C-alpha positions as a printed NumPy array, in Angstrom:
array([[ -0.058,   0.05 ,  -0.294],
       [  0.78 ,   3.634,   0.582],
       [  3.835,   4.649,   2.306],
       [  2.612,   5.379,   6.067],
       [ -0.879,   3.167,   5.214],
       [ -1.678,   1.142,   7.72 ],
       [ -1.945,  -2.618,   6.668],
       [ -5.51 ,  -3.907,   7.804],
       [ -6.803,  -7.243,   8.078],
       [ -9.897,  -8.192,   8.128],
       [-11.208, -10.99 ,  10.815],
       [-14.576, -12.722,  11.521],
       [-15.828, -14.109,  14.901],
       [-18.618, -17.173,  14.44 ],
       [-20.097, -18.892,  16.19 ],
       [-23.672, -19.872,  17.67 ],
       [-25.67 , -18.049,  19.095],
       [-26.024, -17.033,  22.759],
       [-22.225, -17.935,  23.203],
       [-20.685, -15.029,  23.697],
       [-19.282, -14.005,  20.42 ],
       [-20.121,  -9.77 ,  21.01 ],
       [-18.888,  -9.735,  24.878],
       [-15.633, -11.525,  23.635],
       [-15.586,  -8.561,  20.736],
       [-16.317,  -5.941,  22.759],
       [-13.747,  -6.515,  25.78 ],
       [-10.96 ,  -6.397,  22.735],
       [-12.256,  -4.228,  21.315],
       [-13.317,  -1.25 ,  24.103],
       [-11.929,  -3.401,  27.776],
       [-15.249,  -3.316,  28.569],
       [-17.562,  -6.568,  29.53 ],
       [-21.323,  -6.525,  27.972],
       [-23.247,  -8.163,  30.928],
       [-27.036,  -7.566,  28.582],
       [-27.354,  -9.811,  25.916],
       [-28.99 ,  -8.44 ,  22.674],
       [-28.77 , -10.801,  19.408],
       [-26.218,  -9.413,  16.811],
       [-27.339,  -9.42 ,  13.145],
       [-23.94 ,  -7.566,  12.22 ],
       [-21.84 ,  -5.58 ,  13.65 ],
       [-18.163,  -4.134,  12.337],
       [-15.434,  -2.589,  14.562],
       [-12.036,  -1.173,  13.808],
       [ -8.724,  -2.033,  16.244],
       [ -5.265,  -0.187,  15.972],
       [ -2.79 ,  -2.456,  16.607],
       [  1.222,  -3.601,  16.495],
       [  1.77 ,  -6.405,  14.341],
       [  5.689,  -7.332,  13.684],
       [  6.461,  -3.966,  14.83 ],
       [  4.12 ,  -2.019,  12.703],
       [  1.143,  -0.025,  13.483],
       [ -1.586,  -2.192,  11.829],
       [ -5.776,  -2.169,  11.731],
       [ -8.141,  -5.254,  12.966],
       [-11.72 ,  -4.816,  10.731],
       [-13.557,  -7.156,  13.229],
       [-17.177,  -8.57 ,  11.954],
       [-19.37 , -10.065,  15.174],
       [-21.794, -12.142,  12.816],
       [-25.117, -13.517,  14.212],
       [-25.304, -16.653,  15.354],
       [-28.473, -17.396,  14.296],
       [-29.191, -20.185,  11.96 ],
       [-31.164, -17.658,   9.275],
       [-28.01 , -15.686,   8.98 ],
       [-25.937, -19.146,   7.631],
       [-26.331, -18.155,   4.452],
       [-24.716, -14.758,   5.008],
       [-21.671, -17.147,   6.039],
       [-20.293, -17.629,   2.571],
       [-19.977, -13.498,   2.431],
       [-18.122, -13.091,   5.22 ],
       [-15.775, -15.998,   4.708],
       [-14.479, -14.971,   1.422],
       [-14.246, -11.309,   2.791],
       [-12.048, -12.718,   5.786],
       [ -8.534, -13.09 ,   6.238],
       [ -8.851, -14.568,  10.175],
       [-11.282, -15.949,  11.636],
       [-12.509, -16.72 ,  15.824],
       [-14.473, -19.716,  16.364],
       [-15.961, -18.708,  19.455],
       [-18.353, -21.681,  21.485],
       [-19.651, -22.106,  24.601],
       [-17.498, -23.982,  27.706],
       [-20.722, -24.847,  29.449],
       [-22.392, -25.842,  25.605],
       [-21.278, -28.503,  24.37 ],
       [-24.21 , -28.372,  21.419],
       [-22.125, -24.734,  20.716],
       [-18.897, -26.692,  20.264],
       [-20.312, -29.435,  18.05 ],
       [-21.772, -26.15 ,  16.33 ],
       [-17.951, -24.749,  14.675],
       [-16.966, -27.956,  13.683],
       [-19.387, -27.41 ,   9.873],
       [-18.495, -24.001,   9.859],
       [-14.619, -24.629,  10.469],
       [-15.57 , -26.716,   7.377],
       [-16.853, -24.   ,   5.139],
       [-14.149, -21.807,   6.231],
       [-11.828, -24.157,   4.282],
       [-14.343, -25.16 ,   1.621],
       [-14.877, -21.656,   0.677],
       [-10.649, -20.398,   1.192],
       [ -9.269, -23.261,  -0.776]])
């Protein structure tokens, strides 16, 4: 890119509904923990970080966990460069749910 331009990395947060994707993302970006649960359709965050001593920007897409938005996942994955798969330690099913998401990432990114 242009001299002095910050590198941008697109990260997508995926997982079932209610596992804490937004809480995790907001805590990382702002340092605050959100207590209330408000189901996400799609939220976008930017955070300046350092990668290999270079100032960089993380663009974080916090996605909906609900199945009705699963069709959007291909597009998110196509545009994403990094992926965070989130599950709940107290919900075994949410762990099972991330396997097809992982498979989808591999399929779309091939």
